[in-house]
C-alpha positions as CSV (number, residue, x, y, z in Angstrom):
1,X,219.1,-34.4,68.2
2,X,219.4,-33.0,72.1
3,X,217.3,-29.8,73.2
4,X,219.5,-27.3,71.6
5,X,220.0,-24.0,74.1
6,X,222.0,-21.1,74.4
7,X,223.1,-21.8,71.3
8,X,226.1,-19.5,70.0
9,X,227.1,-18.7,66.3
10,X,230.8,-17.4,66.1
11,X,231.4,-15.7,63.2
12,X,235.1,-14.8,61.5
13,X,234.3,-12.0,58.8
14,X,237.8,-12.3,56.8
15,X,238.9,-10.6,53.4
16,X,237.6,-13.8,51.3
17,X,235.2,-15.9,53.3
18,X,232.9,-15.9,56.1
19,X,233.9,-18.9,58.5
20,X,231.1,-19.9,61.1
21,X,230.7,-22.2,63.9
22,X,227.5,-23.5,65.8
23,X,228.1,-24.4,69.6
24,X,227.2,-24.1,73.1
25,X,229.0,-24.0,76.0
26,X,228.8,-24.6,79.7
27,X,230.9,-27.5,81.5
28,X,231.5,-28.9,78.0
29,X,231.4,-27.1,74.7
30,X,229.1,-28.8,72.0
31,X,230.0,-28.1,68.3
32,X,226.5,-28.3,66.1
33,X,227.4,-27.5,62.8
34,X,230.4,-24.9,60.9
35,X,231.0,-23.8,57.5
36,X,232.7,-21.6,55.2
37,X,231.0,-18.9,53.0
38,X,233.1,-17.6,50.1
39,X,232.5,-13.4,49.6
40,X,233.3,-11.7,46.3
41,X,236.3,-10.3,46.1
42,X,236.5,-6.5,47.4
43,X,234.0,-6.9,50.0
44,X,236.5,-6.8,52.4
45,X,239.4,-4.2,51.8
46,X,242.5,-3.6,54.2
47,X,240.3,-4.7,57.0
48,X,237.3,-2.5,56.4
49,X,234.0,-4.0,55.1
50,X,233.3,-2.3,51.9
51,X,230.4,-4.1,50.8
52,X,228.2,-4.4,54.1
53,X,224.9,-5.5,52.4
54,X,226.6,-8.2,50.6
55,X,228.3,-9.6,53.6
56,X,224.8,-8.9,55.5
57,X,223.5,-11.0,52.7
58,X,225.7,-13.8,53.5
59,X,225.2,-13.6,57.0
60,X,221.4,-14.0,56.7
61,X,222.4,-16.8,54.6
62,X,224.1,-18.6,57.0
63,X,220.9,-17.8,59.7
64,X,218.4,-19.4,57.1
65,X,220.5,-22.5,56.9
66,X,220.7,-22.8,61.0
67,X,217.6,-25.1,62.1
68,X,216.7,-23.9,65.5
69,X,217.3,-20.5,67.4
70,X,220.6,-18.8,68.1
71,X,221.2,-17.3,71.6
72,X,224.2,-15.1,71.0
73,X,226.5,-14.3,68.4
74,X,230.3,-14.1,68.8
75,X,232.1,-12.0,66.3
76,X,235.8,-11.7,64.9
77,X,237.1,-8.8,62.7
78,X,240.3,-8.3,61.1
79,X,241.6,-4.8,62.6
80,X,245.0,-4.0,60.9
81,X,245.2,-1.1,63.7
82,X,245.2,-3.6,66.4
83,X,248.4,-5.4,67.9
84,X,248.2,-8.9,69.2
85,X,251.3,-10.5,71.4
86,X,251.2,-13.1,73.4
87,X,254.1,-13.4,76.1
88,X,254.1,-16.0,78.8
89,X,254.8,-14.7,82.3
90,X,255.4,-16.6,85.5
91,X,252.7,-16.1,87.9
92,X,252.8,-12.9,89.6
93,X,250.5,-10.8,92.1
94,X,248.2,-8.2,89.9
95,X,250.8,-5.4,90.9
96,X,253.6,-7.0,89.5
97,X,251.7,-8.4,86.5
98,X,250.6,-4.6,85.7
99,X,254.2,-3.2,85.6
100,X,255.7,-6.0,83.6
101,X,252.7,-5.9,81.0
102,X,253.2,-1.8,81.0
103,X,256.8,-2.1,80.5
104,X,256.4,-5.0,77.6
105,X,254.0,-2.5,75.7
106,X,256.5,0.5,75.9
107,X,259.2,-1.5,74.6
108,X,256.3,-2.4,71.6
109,X,255.2,1.2,71.3
110,X,258.0,3.1,72.0
111,X,256.3,6.6,71.0
112,X,254.0,6.5,74.1
113,X,251.1,4.3,75.1
114,X,248.6,7.2,75.7
115,X,246.3,6.5,73.1
116,X,246.2,2.6,73.5
117,X,244.3,0.1,75.3
118,X,245.6,-2.9,77.0
119,X,244.1,-6.0,77.9
């Protein structure tokens, strides 16, 4: 097995399971391991973690099963308040891009974008 450096643990905490990958990046990505750990019904409800101790225990179990060290963790959580939209645009200068994105957001959220962040 090669020397394992800068390994990242990617976690996706869902309502039924915790999916995980162990990888490293750089010029090439290398996948070392992956898995799915089921969680009990009700631990995550409506995008909110209800049983944080149970979820922490599952994550600790995942970490104990990994050989070697993990440098970083990348985490994905479901959030029902988040709106994700992908739009495809031609190449634009930054000023035009900002204007087009603002317009697209206003079409999606007609009540105003004051309380929202876009990226």
